[in-house]
Residue, then its C-alpha position, 0 to 999 in steps of 0.5 A: v503509459e505508452g497506450g494500448e487496450p486495457h486488459p485484466i491482469t487477475r480475474p477473480a471469482r465473484p464475490t471476490f475483488d482485487i484491489a490496491p495492486a503495486f508493481s514491484a520496482d522491477g516491474h516482474r511482480l504485482a501485488y494486490l489485495s484479494c478481498d471476499s466481501v464488503n462491510v455493508f455497515l460502515p457509510l463507505l462500502v469498505p472491502d473486508q477479509c483480504v489477503v495479500r497475493v503477489i503474482d508474477v507477469d511479463g513485460g506487458s502485465n500478463p500473468t505468468t505464474e497463478p497468485r500466491t497468498l501471502a498474509t497470514q493476518p487480514p490485511n486493510s484495504a489501505g494501501i500496499a507498497w513493495s520494499g525497493d529491493g523487492t523482497s518484502i511488502v509493507f501492507v496496512a492491518g489492524a482492523p478492528g481498532p488502530v490499524r499499523l504498518w507491517r512488513l511481509w517478506v515474499d520469499g515467506t521465511r519470516p512472519p509479518q513484522q510491525v514497522e514501528i516507526a508507523s504508530e496506529w492508524a498509519e495507512y496508505p504506505a508508498t516506497a522509493a525504489s531507487r532509494d530507501r525510503l518509505v511514506f505514509s499517511q497517519f489518521s489523527w482525525d487530521w491527516h498528514l504525511y510522514r516520512f520515516n529515516p532509521g534511527l530518528p522519529a517519525e518526521q512530518v512532511a508537507a506541512s501546512s498552516s492550516s489543518s489541511f488534509e494531506a493523504d495517498p502519497s506516491f514517490s517520482p521513479d527517481g525518489r526526489r519528487l513526492a505527489f500526494g492529494s490535499l484540501r488545501s484548495g479545497h476538494 
């Protein structure tokens, strides 16, 4: 944000590549997907055979530890997000077939847990560190955004009067505003 020269944080060996980076709320850890191949049989080049990795970084985003592999099941490339307290990561897994959101504890003390409120085809999770909030896209041939409140069913947010596309949500740092992609006004 303040400028400066970009520099690599990870250095995967070919053919491995790293995608979907997400900093923890305190900025001291970076989670990302490390993928070994691309599924060339789909219309788009979709990453295949990915794992969730975490690396500790300093204030300049320079690595201070070696990457740790966390996921025991292959994640999908449709995004990852940190919990507000930095103890877990929400990621997308389930391909082939319907994908779902899963919670993965960074300390490795518990196995991945399915996020029950997000049914099939939930993707692109985002969290607000300043508030205990989770938002995600849910694909049903018509993408919309949903929010989760404990004890309540998932609720659609940013609803439009048409069947327009809403996806790739992200909270503002204070958790009060939501930015997202949409086709409401065309491409």
